[in-house]
N, C-alpha and C positions, 0 to 999 in steps of 0.2 A: 813631363813625367816627374821632374823634381818638385814642381808645385803640387801635383796630385799626391805624391808621397808625403808631403808636409801636411796637407789638409786631412787625408784619410789614413787612419791608423794601419789598416791592413792592405793598403794599396800595393806595396812591394810584394807582400806574400801572395796576394791574389794573382798578380802578374806572373809570378814564378809558377804557380799552379797551372795557369792557362797555358803558358809556354811549354810546360812539361808534356803536353799531349801532342801527338803527331799532327802536323798541318794546322796547328793552332798558334796564333801570334797576337799578343796584347800590344795594341798600338795606342799612343797618346797624342793629344793635340789634333785629333780628327774632328773637323766640323761636320756634324750630321746633316747640315743643310746644303752641303756642297760635296757630296760623296764622289761625284764623277771626277772632281779635281784630283782625288787620291787614287781612284780605281778605274777611271775611264780612259786611260791612255789608248791611243789608236793601235799601238803595236802590241800591248799586253793588257788589254782591257780585262777586268775581272768582274764577273757577275756572281751573285749570291743566291742560294736557295732559300735562305732565311735571313732577314734583317730585323733585329728586335730593339725596341726603344721602350724601356720601362718608365712609366710615370714622367713623361716630358713636362717641363714647367719652365716658364720664363723666370730668369733670376729675380729674386725678391718677391714681394707680395704684389702680384700683377693681376690685372683684370683680364677678362676673356679675350679681348682684342689681341693682346700680345701672344697669349697662348694659342689662339687660333692661327695666328701668323706663323708661329713656330711649327705647329702641326702641319700646316699647309706646305711650308718650305721643306720640312723633312720628307713628307710624302712625295713631293715633286722630286727631291734629290734621290730618295731610295728607289723610285720607279725607274730611274735611268740606269741603275746597276743591278736590277732584279732579273734573275733568270726567267725564261718563259713560264715555267711552272713554279716559280719561287713564291714565297709569302713574306709579307711584312707584318710583324707582330708588334702591337702597341698596347701596353697596359695602361689603363686609365682608372681613376677613382670613379665611384658610383655617380652616374649622371653626367659625367664630363663628355662622354662620347655622343650622347643625345639620340642614339638610334632607337631607343625604346620609349621616347617621349610620346605621351598620349595627348598632348596639347601643343599648339604652336608656341605658346608662351614658354613651355619647358624647353622646346627645341631651340628657341632663340636665346635661351639662357645657357645653352650647352656650348661645347666646342665644335659641334657640327662636323664630326670626323668623316662621316661617309660622303658628305657633300664635297669636301676638299679632295678626298680620294677620287671621286668620279671625275673631277676636273683634270686629273692626271692619268685617266684611263684605267682606274682601279675599281674593283668591287669590294665592298665590305662583305666578305664571304661567311664569317661566323663571329659570334660573340659568346664567350663562356666565362664562368667565374674564374678568378685567378687569385691564388694565394702564394705570394713570394716566399721562397724557402732560402732566404738569405737575409742578412742584417740590413735593414733600410738605413740609408744615410743621405747626406747632402740636403739637409733642411736649410734653405737660404744660404747655400755655399759653405756650410760647415759640417763637420762629421757628427751629425745628430739625426736621429730618426724623425719621420714625419707621419702624420695621421692619414691613413688611406680611406677612412670611412668604413661603412659596414660591408659593402659589396663591390670591391674592385673587380674589374672585368678585363679580359684580354680580347682585343679586337684584331682580327686576322683579315688582312687585305691581300687580294690576288689580282692578276691580270685576267681579263675574260678570255676563256679558251674553249667555250662551248660545253665545258664539263662542270665548271663551278656553278652551282645552283644556290642562289641566295635565299635563305628562309624568308617567308613572307613577312614575318614580324620585324625584320630589320631592313627590308627593302626601302630604297629611296624613290620618291615619286615627284612628279610635277603634274599640275592639273590646269584645265581651262574649261570654259563653257562653250557649247555649240548651240546656236539659236537657229532653229528651222521654222520657216514660215509654213503654217498649216492653212491652206486655202479652204473655202467652203466646199469645193469639189472633193478635196481630200478628206474633209470631215465627213462628208456624206458617202464617201467610198465609191465615187464614180468609176466606171470601167476603165477610163484612160489614165487613171492615176497609178503611180507605182506602189504607194503605200497608203493604207487607211490610217486614221489617227491612232487606232489601237495598235496597229503594226509599228507605227513610229514610236509610240510610247513604250512598246516592248523593249526597244533598244538593241536587240540582238543584231539587226541588220547594220546599224550604225557601228556597233562594236566590231563586227566582222570586216566592214569596209576599212576602218582605221587600222585594225590589226594587220591588214594586208600591206600597209605602207610604211610600217616601222621596222627597224632592224630585227632580225631574229634574236631572241633573248630579252626583248622588251615586251612586257605583258600589258595589254590595254584593258582597262575596266571602264564600265559605265555604271557607277554605283548609285546614281541619283538622276531623276528626271521629273519634269513637271510641265503642265500646260499653263501658260499665262495669256491674259487678254491685255494687249498693249494698246493704249490710245496714241495714235500717231499725231504728228504736228497739225495735220489738216482736220483732225477731229475724229477720224474713222477708227474703229476697233480692229485690231489684228490679232489673230491667235498665233501663238508661238510655242513650239515644243523646245524646252531647254534641257540639254543633256550636260552632265558633268563628265568630262573625259579625263581619265587618269592614266599616266604612263609610269610603269613600275619596273625597277631594275632587277629583273629576275635572273638574267644571265648576261646582261649588257649594261654598262654604266649609263645613268641618266643625268644629264646636266641641263641647266635651264636653256642654254643656247641650242642644244640639240633638240630638246623637247619643243622649243618654239618653231624649229624648222619642220618638225613632224606636225605641229598644229597647222602650219601653212599648207602642207600637203593634204592634211585631213580636210580642210575647208575646200580645197580645189576638188578633191575626190568626191566628197559628199554632195557637193553642188551639182555634180553630174546626174544625181538622182532626185534631189529635192532642193528647193530654193532656200538660201540662207538669209537671215535678217541682216541687211546691209550694214547698219550702223553698229553691229556687234562683231563684225569681222576684223581680223588683224590685231586683236588684243593679246598682248604678250602673256605667255603662260606664267603660272605662279613660280615663286622661288621654290627650290627643292625642299621637301619635308619628309619625315619618316612615315611609313605606312600606318603604324599604330595611331597616328594623329588624324588620319583621314576621316573616318566615320564620325568621331565626336565633333568635327568641324562642319559637317554637312548640315545645312539649315533647312532644306526642303525634303520632300518625300523621297525615301530611298528604297532600294531593293533589298536592303539588309546586308550584313557583312558576309563575305564569302569565306 
């Protein structure tokens, strides 16, 4: 507290104003990355309906790696003292959160906030413009304002409860390909086959099968598909239907490890109906990415954006 008062001109006055309100208390020396240490005692554990961190930044002029680590540690910490219907609010400068990235390059250059939140069981529930109504300070550890850029945004995180519905344009996704072998009998539509080639390419059956094995709140999309002729090692040609499978965090967090477990289940379930190309099985899903970057990255024929 003494150090804070020395660095920031209005520190003491602001603390007095906060403490003047009922059930309000200004605390100093609290490490935001270890909140359970201060509030998580077994006898008198405290949970919060709202935890807010405006413009987190590693001390000094730091690169993204340190700021991502700070964000990850804070989200992990805050999730442990958040009430069941509580919210975590984090204000970030334009582009830092990364949820609206339309290319993977933009996403990789951001702090990837929604990805770290998912790892701690949180959903990025909403993003909205944010205009701070206080004097900005703490530029590199001194009482001096800092530049927010043109469009600072407030990112709101919450625990999945079946009610929180994430807007499509900020959902987090993972993807993988599913390669289905199309035999001559299937191509010709023989009576003992389950699907003709046209039915396979339609993709609805595949989407329905996979939707049935993921948790409620994860939306499955099959936004792209194509037919390939593959020359096998022995020289024969094999027709393969390739589907792009995407898992989206509509009401349930999507992490890479969880998505890969769904990919394994999907391969098992789909193979009950149609054969899979053996040397394309078991390939790990992509790293998480924001939904707006999905369609610009698709390289083959698509069904169009939904």
